[in-house]
N, C-alpha and C positions, 0 to 999 in steps of 0.2 A: 377598846375603841368602839364608839357608837357605830351602829350598822351603816347609818347614812354617811358618816365620815370615811368609813372603810371603802365604800364604793366610790367616793370622790377621789380618794388616793389612787385606787386602781385605774380610774378613768384618766387621772393626770399622768400616771406612768405609761399608759397605753398611748396617749397623745404624744408624750415626750419621745417614746420609742419610735413611733412612725415619723415624727419630725426628724429625728436623728437619721433614720434610714434614708429619707428623701434628700437630706443634705448631702449624705455620702453618695447617693445616686446621682445628684447633680454634678458632683465632682468627678466621678468615674462611671458615668452612666452606662456606657457601652459594655464595660467589663462586668458590671453588676448584672445587666440584663442577660448577658451570655451565661453567667453562672445560674441565674434563675431558670433559663430555658433548659440548661443541662439537668438541673434538679428535677424539674417537672417531667422531662422526657425519660429520665433514668428509670422510672417505674413502668414505662410503657414502650421501652425501646424495641421490644420484639415485634411491635406493630409497625415499625419503620420499614420502608422498602429495602433497607440495608440489612435486614435480619438474616439469620442463617437457616431459615426454613425454606425449603423448595419443594415444588411438585415436579417430579422427574418423568412425568408421563410423556413429555416430548421426546424422550430417548427412544420410544418405540419405533419411530420412523426410520431408525438407522439399522435395525435388524442386528443388534449386537448380541454377544453371548453373556449370560449372567451366571453368577454374580460378577461384578467388575469393580475396579478401583476408580474412585471419583474424587475430584477436588475442584473448587471454583473460587473465584476472587472478583470483587468489584474493583474497577479501575476508573479513577477520575483524572481527566487531563486539564491542564491549565497552560496558557501561553507562557513561554519562557521570555525573559528579558533579552536573552541571547538569541538572535534571529537565525544563527547558523545551527545546523543539525549535527550532533555528535555521532561518530561511528559506533561508539559504545558508551553507554551511560551506566555508571556503577550505583547500585542501590544496596546499602549494607543491611539488608534484611531479607528474609525468605519470600519468594513469590507465593508459595503454599507452605503450610505448616505440617502437612501430612496427608495421606490418602485415607478415605473412608471406603468401606465395602458396601455397595448398594445392589439390590436385586429388585427390580421393578415388577418382577413376576409375583413377588410377595407383597410389596407396597410401593406406591409411587411417592408417598410423603416421606420427606427426608429432612432431618435436622443435622447440620454439619457441626460436629463437636470439635473439628479442627479449624473452624472458621476464623479467619483473620480480619481485622478492620479493613475498610476500603483503602486501596493503594492510591496515592496521589503522585502523579508524575508530570513533569513539564515537557511540553512539545514545542517545536520551533514555530509552528504556524497551524492554527486550528481551521483555517480556511473560512469561506463564507458561502452562503447559499447561491450567490451569483457573482460572477466576475466578468470583466470586459476583455474579451479577446477578439474584438471586431477588427483588429489589425492583422488577423491571420486568416488565410484560406488554405484548406487542406485538400488534397486530391489523392484518390486511389483508383486502381482498376482491378476488377475481380469478377467472379461468377455470381450469379444470383443466389445460388445455394450458399456460398461462403459469406456473402453479404448478409443474408438472413441470420446466419449464425453469429455475425459480428455485431448485430444490433445491441445486444445486452452488454457487450464490451465497450462499444463506443458510448453507450449510455453512462458509463462510469466517469467519463471526462469531458464529453462534448456538450451536454445540455446546458442551457441557460448561460452560455458564454458569449453569444453573438459571433462566434467563429463560424465560418461556413465550410462545407465539405462537398466536393464534387466527386461522384463515383461513376466511372465508366464501367458498364456491366455487359456481360454476354451470358448466354446460357451455357455454352461451351464453345470450343474453338470452331465448331462447324455450325452452330445454331445461334441465331440472333435472340436476344432476350425479348420476352413477350411484353408489349406495351402495358397491358392491363396489370400484369404482375408487378411491373416496375412502379406503376402508379400506386398500387396497394402498399408496396414496401415503402415507398417514399412517404405515404401518409402515416405509416407507423413511426417513422423517424420524426415527422412533424408533430405527431401526438405526444412524443416524448421530449418536445422542445429542443429538437436538433435541427439546425438549418442545413439539411442534406438535400442535394439534387442528384437524381439518377439520370444517366444519359447513355445513349448508344455510342459506340466508337466514332471518333471524328470522321474516319474513313472506314467503310465496311471491311476493306481488305487489310487493315492494319494488323501487324503482328503483335505479339505480347510486348516486345520492347517498344514498338511504335506507339501502342496505346499508352504505355507508361510515359513516354517522352511527350506525347501530345497533351498530357495533363498540364504541363507548364503553360502552354498556349491557352488552354481553357481557363486556367486560374488567372493568368495575366489579363485576359480579356474581361474577366469578371471583377476586376479590381474596382474599388471606389476610393473616396477621399480618405478613408480610414486605413486602407490596406498598406502594410509595411512588409509583410512576409508571405511567401507562398511556400507550401511544403508538400512534397511527394512522400506518401507513406504506403505501407503494405496493409492488407486487411487484418494482419495480426500485429501491427505496430500499436503499442499501448503506452500512453503517457500517464504515469502515476499522479503527477501534479502539474496541471496546466499553469498554476501559479508559479511554480519553480521554473518551468520551461520558459515562461514569459520573462522571468527575472534574468535567466541566462541570456536570452536573445536581446534584452534591453541594453546589454553591455556593448553592442555593436551599432555602428552608425548606419542607419538604413538609407541615408542619402547617398551612400557609396555602394558599389557592387560587393555583395557578400555571398560566399559559398560556405555554408556551415553544415557540419555533419560529423560522422564518426567513422573511423577505420574499423575493419573487422577485428575481433579479438584474436583471430588466427593469422599469424604473420605470413603463412603460406598464401592465404587469400589476398593479402595486401600485395605481396610480391607478384602474384599472377594477374591480379585485376587492376591494381593501380592505387595511387594515393587519392582515394575518392571517398565521398560520402556514401556509405553502404545503405541501400534503400530501406531495409527493415528498421534501421535505427532512426530514420527520418532524414530527409534532404531538405534543407532550408535555404531559400534564395531571397535576398532582398529584392525589391522591385527593380532597381537599376540592373541587377544581375539577371533577373527574369526577362527584362527587356532585351538584353543581349541575346539570350537564348531564343526568345520569340522572334527577333529580327532575323535570325539565322535558322529558323525552324525547317525550312525546305531543305537546305543543304545538310543539316545535321540529321533530320528525320528520315532522309532517303538514302543515307550513306552509313549504314550501321555496320560495325565490325564484329558485333557480338549479338546474342539474343537477350542481353540484360539491359533493362531500361536505365538503371542507375549508372552503368558504364557509358551509355549514350549521352546522358546528361553531363558526365565528367568530360567526355571527349569534346562536346560542343563548347563547354566553358573554357577548356584549355586551348582549344583551337582558335577561338575568337576573342579571348581576353587574356590578360596577364594575371588574373586573379587565381590564387591557389586555395586549397581547402583549409578552412579553420577547423581543426580537429577538436571535438568535444568528447573526451573519454567517458563522460557520464551518460552519453547517448549510447545505446547498446544494440548491436546487430545480433548478438548471442549466437555465435557460430561454433559453439561447442555441442557435443552430442552425449547422450546418456544421462547419468545422474548429475543434475545441475544444482544440487542442494548447497554445495560450497559457494556457488555464485550468489544464490538467493539469501544465504546466511552471512554474507560478507559485511553487512552493515554500511556499505558504501552508498553514496548518493546515486540514485538511478533516475535519469530523466526520461528514458524510453526503454521499452522492452520489446522483444521480438522472438519468434520461434517458440511459442508456448502453447499453441493450439494443437489439437489432435491431428496427427498426420504431418506435423511440421518437420523440418529438416533435423531438428535436435532430437526428435523422438521422445520428448519429455513433456507430456500433456499436463497442463495446469488449469484450474478453474479460476482464471484471473478475476472474474467479477466477484467471486466469493472472497478471494484473498484480499482484494482491494476495498472491500466494504467498510473496513475500519477507518478508511480515509474520510468517511462521512463525519467522523468524530474529530479527527485530528490531522487531516490532510496529508502533510508530508511525513507523518509517523509511520506510514506503510513501509515495511521491511527495516524499520529502525530497530536497533538492538539495545536491550537492557540486560545487564548482568547482575544477578541476585546472589545472595549467600548460598552456600552449598553448590557452587559452580553451576547454577541454573541460568541459561541464557535464552531470552525471548527474542526471536527474529520475527517481528510483528507481522502477522498475516501468513507466515510460512511455517514456522516450527517453534517449539520449545525444546531446547536441548540441555541435557545434563552431562557433565564431564566428571564422572566419579573418581577416576584414577589420576587426575591431572591438576596442575595449578595453572591459572590463567594469567597471562601478562598482555600488556600492550606497550607501545612506545612511551605513553604517558604514565603508565603504571607498571614499571618493569618488575616490581616485586609485590604485586597487589594481593596475591593469595597463594600461599605455599602449601595448600592442602593438596596432597597427591604427589606422585613421583615424576610425572611427565609434564614438561612445560608446553603450553599451547599459547602461541602469540596470536591473538584474535585480530591483529592488524593484517595478518596474512590470510589469503583466501585458501580454503581447503580445496585441494585438487581432486574433486570427486568425479569429474567427467571422464568419459572413456578414452578420448583421443589423446595421443601424445603429441600435443601441438605446442608451438612456441607462442607464449602469451607474455613474453617479457615486456613488450611495448604497451600492453593493455591491462592485464590483470595482476601482474607481479606486484609485490612478492606473494608467493604461494607456499603452502605447506602440504605434507603428505596426507592422504586420506586416512581417517581414523577407523579403527575396527568398531563393531557394534558394542563391544564391551567397554571401549574407551569413550564412546559417545552414544548416549541414549536419546533418540529423537522422537518427540511427539509431533506428528505432522497435522497440519490443518485439515480437518474433515469437512467443516462447514462453517458458514457465517450467517447470522440471522439478524435482520433488522427488527427491533422490538419497540413497540410503543406502549409505555406503561407509566403510570403516575404522572401523566401529562408531559412526558419527555421521551425523546428517542434515544435508544441505546443500541449498541451492536454487540451481539454475543458471539464470540469465537469458540469453536469446539475443536480441540486438538485430540488426536487419537494415537495410541500405540497398541498394536496387536500383541497379545501375550505369546511368548516364545514356547516352542515345543520342547518338552523335557525328554530326557533319555528313556524314561519309562512309558513314553507315549502320551502322557498327560500334557496339558498346556497351562501355562500361567494365565492369570486373569488379564483381560484387556484393561486398558486405562483410558479414561476420559478426563481431560482438563478443560475447564471453561473459564474464559475471561469475559467479563461484562463491562464494556467500555461506555463511559458517560462523559459528556462534555461539561466542564466546569467543576468547581469544588462541591463537596457534599453540603447539603443544606442542614444536616443534623450532625451531632457528634457521632463518631464511630460507635457502633452499637455492640461490638464484641471485642473484649479485651483478652482473648485467649492468648497466652504467651506462645511464641514460636518455639518449636522443638527441633 
């Protein structure tokens, strides 16, 4: 074939091939473009933010012992079509494929050979940067010292909501709070976009219970055209999701008197103190109910039968109205003591928490601001549970637990996993607290506390907000201290890291290492 004709044939074939490609691209364009993107990036996928290379220099701040066992996983959240939150979600794959041994004293650069692709999970509600809670006024009374410590915890749920909070403060029972210090602290709240007003007691001589009771009058007088609810809380009352709290309150007619709250988990407290809204869980009054209390404030506030403010509120309501408590079991006073891991690992919806600060009645200190940080990514996924293969259960923000000797069941999955000899029904709360108290009305059903060999728990050590690749993520660090051996040596400590991102990954998963 002459040379000129040869090139003409090649040119024709090239044009025909391109035309054929674009015809098929027009027919199934999205599918083709996805494949092309995959082909292009398959050669450079280790350059992706999803790769399995890490610099572990950040571990130095935790003063850990090396070498240690390490695993990490990226998690992407997407909104579920089902608005309700499940107590336990089953994922038929491992959370981690194995541990690696790391020693940052030798090198901080780490390539995870056990790395799995990013995990995609659905969550009930991802939340938003701003919500409207202008229909709510909160009130608390405390000392200046405790309120300073409460700033970071209120900052987890109050900013950018248009809800207001009034805080009656004292220095101590003998000393009035300093005006200058009050103004400085109030400015801190305002700088964090919280509508908080600090004030002295209504009457200088008011007792603890009277200061608490007077909050209702303060809030009622501060109402505006948007106000529907006023709420008395303690300085360690914590609302994991104001969105879910609002959704619960929206079920009730605010044109009628409403007295909403929760009984104590301890039946002894209920029997001795009454069928009332226990203060730490939150006391919620509709405006018509608040008006009844306000109109009778002199009689109720000057004739106290106890030193407890929440009892005084109950007494006033029951004395001057026919309204009874609407009990909301998902609001929690947390009147248990000791190890509360069974409660926090229950997977049940929690609208309020109490008694988690250092020095609280439960004696169980938690860093709630760190635990709750993951809510920046997925709002109501805080303390939600996911069960993975090999009996690994994530209680989000609290622990990752492994049940090596058991098989796990729930009412919906009675025969879900027959690995192991002992049955564990995760619908039941593990009875880990110290008290032998009657919780039949509140926390039941329960099950016995497990031994450390039957349940291996990696507890939350820290949470970090990370800004990288033009997005915000939350890195959770879970920790298990190595056990002492009979020969005096100790097993290696373990660090597990979950890196939470909002939305689906923008690239294909970059590591296809099979689970083991």
